N, C-alpha and C positions, 0 to 999 in steps of 0.2 A: 360415661363419666368424662366430664370436661376438665382436662388437666392442662391444656395449652396455656402457657404464660409463665410468669416467674413467681416463685414461692420463697419466702424467708423462713428459716428455721426458728421454731419456738422452743423445742426441746428434743433431746435425744435421751431416752431412758432405756436402760437394760434391766429387765426384771429377771431375778434368779429364782430357782425352785424354792429356796428357803424364805422367800418374801422380800429379800433385799432388793433395793433399786439403786442403780449406779448411773452416773452421767459421765460417759467416757471423756468428754472434753469440758466438763464442768457444767453447772446449771445455767451458765450464761453463754454457752457455745453459740457460734454464728454459722450461718450457712445460706446457700442460695441453690435452688433447684429450678431448672428451666426445662420446659417441654415446648417444642416447636410444632407448628401445624403439620410439617412434613415428616414427623415421626422421629425427630432427634431429641436427645435429652443430655443434660449435664448436671452433675451434682458436686458441690464443694462444701465441706464442713471443716471448721477449725475451732480451736480454743479462742476465746474472746481476746485474750491477751497473750501474745507470742513475743518472746524476746527477739530483738534484731540480731542479725549475724554480725560478726566482727568485721566483715568485709562486704561491700556492696556486690561483689562477685561471689556467689555461693561456692564456687569451686575453690576459692581461696580461704574459705572459712574452715575452722577446725572440724574434724570428723565428728566430734561429740556435739557440736552445734548443729551440724547437718542432720544428725540422728534425731535430735530434739525437734528440729523443724519437721522432719518426716513424721515423728510420733504425734505431732500436734495438728496435723492436717490430713484430710481425706478427700479424695476426688476421683471421679470417673465420668466417662461420657460414652455415648453410643446411640443406638436406636432404641425405641420403646414401642410397646404395644399393650393395649388393654385387653385382657383375657378374662372374661367374667368379672369377678370382683378383685382380680389381681392386676398388677402392672408388671410386665416383664421388661427388665432393662437388659438389653443385649450389649454387653460392654465391649467397646472397641479400643479404648485407651483408659489407663488408670494409673494413679500413683503407685498402687500395689501391683507389682508385675504379675501376680497370680490372677488378677481380675480379667484382663482382656481375653476374649474368647468364651467367657462364661455368661450365663443368663442369671441375673439376680431377680428373683421373684419376690415381690412385695404385696402383701395383702393391703388393699387400699380402701380407706373409708373417707368419703368426701361428704362434708356437712357444711353447706354454704361455702365460705371462704377458708375453711379449715380442712386440711388433708392430713390424714394419718397413714403412714406407710409402716407396716410391721413385717417382721420375719423372725422365724425360729432358727436358732443356731446353737448347737451343743447344749440343749436344755435351757437356753436363755431366750428371752423374748425381747427383741429390739423393737422399739416404737419411736418413730420420728414424727413429730407434729410440725406441720408447716402451715403458714398463713399466706394467703394470696398477697403478693406484693402490689 
């Protein structure tokens, strides 16, 4: 599976057992996923429209503004490996402090320049569709 390169997010859908589908950052979320030839990866996803903070220095912004910025952005990076039809992301750094030290396993389907990464979590199915940049 040839993953090396940059990928732009097309959609992030969460499917629920009752058939509902949600888009955690909206149907127009943006994202960039990069895989390097030497085995590193980085993923960043955000709402398409995010309000600016009241200060250019985020440490001077209100706590509620910083919380909203945290809630509208997701990122992590580390090493990766392809194992069968899965991609294992070995997280070294992440916006969520619980992610470093974990391995995020994604079921990968590559069809031409479209990559779908999926994972099950608490009965929900996350499916992120990426287009080669």
